[in-house]
N, C-alpha and C positions, 0 to 999 in steps of 0.2 A: 125573199125579204128576211132580214135578220129578226131574231126573236127579241121581244121587249127586254130592255135591261131591268125595268121595274114594272111589275104587273100586280096591280091591286084589284082584287075582286071581292065585292060584297062584304067589305070590312065593317064590322059593328063593334062598338065598345060601350060597355055598361059598367059603371062603378058601383052604383047602388040600384038594384032591380026595382025598388019602389019608385025611384026617380026617373026610370026609363033610360033609353040609350042616349049617350052623348054623340056618338057617331052612328049613323044608321044607313047601311048599304052604300058605302063609298067605293067607287070603282074608277080606275083610270090606268093607262099604260104609258110608259115613256121608253123610247128607243135610245140607243147610245148617241150622245151628243145633243139630245133635246133638253129643254129647260121648261120648268113649270113654276108659275106663280100661284100660290094659294091665298085666297082672300075671302073674308067673310066677317060677320059681326063679331065684336069682342065676346070672348067666352064661349064661342061656338065649338071649340075643340080642334082648332088648327094645330096648336102645339102638340096636343095628344096624338093627332095623326102623324106628325113628324116623329114623335117618340116611338110610335109603333113601327114606322119605316126604319128607324135606327136600331130596332131590336131592344129598346130600353123599356118598352111596355108591350104586353101581349094583347092582341085583339080578342074580344069575346067570341067572335065568329068571323068567318071570311078567310081570305088567303092573301098573303103578301109574298111575292117571289122576287128576289133580286138575283140577277144572273142565272135564272132558271131554277134556283133552289128556294124552298120555303124558308122564310125568315132570312136572317143575315149570317147565321153562324157558319153555314157551309156554302154560302153563296158569295156575292160580291162584298167588297169592303166599302165602308162609308166613313166620312168625316162630318162632324157636327160643329157649326159655328153658332154660338149662343148669343143672345141679346146683350148680355153683360160681359162679352168678350171671353170670359173663362180662362184668363191668363193666371199663372201662378205668380203671386207678387214677390216671392223670394227667389225667383229665377230671372236671369237676364233675358233680353230679347232673343239672343242666340239660343239660350237654353230652352226657352219656351218653344221656339220653332223646331228645334231638333229633338224634342222630347219623344215624339212618336217613333222616330227612327231609332233612338236609343233603346226604347222599350222593345223594339223588334230586333235588337242586337245587330243593327246594320253596321257594316264595317266603318271605322272612324273616318277614313279618308272619303268614303262615299257620303257619309253623313255631313261632313264638312262641305263637300262639293254641292250637295243638294240644298243645304241650308243657306250657304252664301249666295247661290244662284237665285233663290227665292227672295232673299233680303234685297238683292240688287234689283230684281225684277219689280219688286214693290216699292223701290226707292226708300228703303229703310236700312240700308247697309251701314250707314254711319251711326245707327242707333243700337248696334248689336250688343254693346256692353252696358246699356242702360237697363233699368228696372221699370216695370209697368207704371209705378207711381211717378216716374219722370217723363211719361209720354202723354200726348194729347189723346183725345178720344179717337180721332181719325188714325193716329199712329198705332194705337192699341188694336184697332180693327184690322189694320194691315198686318200686324203681327198674327192676329187670329186667323186671317186668311192664309198667310204663309204656313202656319202650323198645320192647318187643315189640308193643304195641298202637298205637304212634304212627303206624306206616305202614298201619294198617287192613288187616291181612292177612286173606286168606280163611280160612286155617287157622293155629291156634296149636298148636305142638308143645312139649311140656314133658317134660324128662327128670329125674324125681325132683326137682322144683323146691323142695320143702320139707323134704327129708330131713335137712338139716343143722341144722334149727331146733328149738328146744325145743317141747314139746307144745302149750303155750298159744299161742305165736306161730304155730305150724303151723296150728292150728285157726282162728285169726283170718284167716290168709291164704287158707285154704280158703273161709271165709265171703266174703272179698272176691272170690274167683274166681266164686263162685256169684252174688253180687250183680252182677258184671259180665256174667255170662251172662244174667241176667234183663234187664238194661238194653240189652245189645248183641247178644244171641243169638249169642254166639261159637260157632264150631265148633272144638273143640279135642280133642287126644289127649294124655293124660297117662300116662307110664310111672311106676309106683310099686311099692314093695315092701310098702306098707301096705294091708291088706285094708279097713280102715276108711276110708281115704282113697279107695280105688277105689270103694267104695259111695257115698260122699258126693259124689264129683265126676264119676261116670260115668253117663250115660243108658244106656250099654251097657258091659259089663265083659267084656273078652276075656281068658280064662284060657289061658295057654300052658303046654305041657309042658316037660320038660327036653329037652336035645339028644338027637337032632335035633328042633328045636322045631317043634311043630305047634299048631294051634288045638284045644285040648281042648274048650272050650265058649264060646259067646257068650251072655251073660246079658242079657236085657232088664230093666233096673232101673227098674221103674215107681215106685219111691220117690224117684227123683231130682228135685231142684228145690226141696225143702223145707228151708229154713234151720234149722228146728227138728227136723230128722230125727233127730239124734243122741239125742233123748230119747224116741223112739218105738219100740214093739215091732217094727214092720215093718223098721226099720233093723237091729236085732240079728238078726232072721230072715234078712235078706239077707246080713249078715256071716257068719252060720253057713253059709249056702248056699255062699258063695265059699270059705270055709275047707274045707268038705267037698270041693268040686271040686279044691282044691289039696292035699287030703289032709293038712291041718294039724289036729293033734289038740289 
């Protein structure tokens, strides 16, 4: 069996010792091509966990290994999709998507090829010369997804990426993520407050407790991967299971 792509063991995070830990003994593993939804009460530390995985914060104790290396610096690469899209307002759609490739000094012809292919795949090719202020929320998020995928990361990290969108746009972008998983076998972790989104987008669903935040349960979601899932009884059964674990009435 392959080694886990992401291996999180006994991770704790404390900001102020007098207040106790924010994250307390978090452990899970993901293999290449697997996806994880992280859900829990507001303020429990979901985003903090994501920042630790991204290498933007350090855990107080425990171990995070990506591609077999501790931390991210010498292991796998990751891309981060933020809740507020994180686009540069002074750059066009094309410039935002190609930014990571330019920073890596990728050859111009290859940069153009990758960028245009992603813009086409996400159906925003005609928007390449526009600026973020000229885009709808759904279009901005497509740009953010394209930018995140341009550098072909080992791991895609997403912090409530669709929470600010209307319900219809949100479901369309969830469908796009599932399509891209089918074609690319992305390994991704998504933090969400939506039980329905967690079930639709996670092969595994990690339910966290309130602070001090621990792993309450890790659900293997065998319904994952079906784009027609929202119309099936097994989907609603899984949603009810997650709600029960979260004690949502």
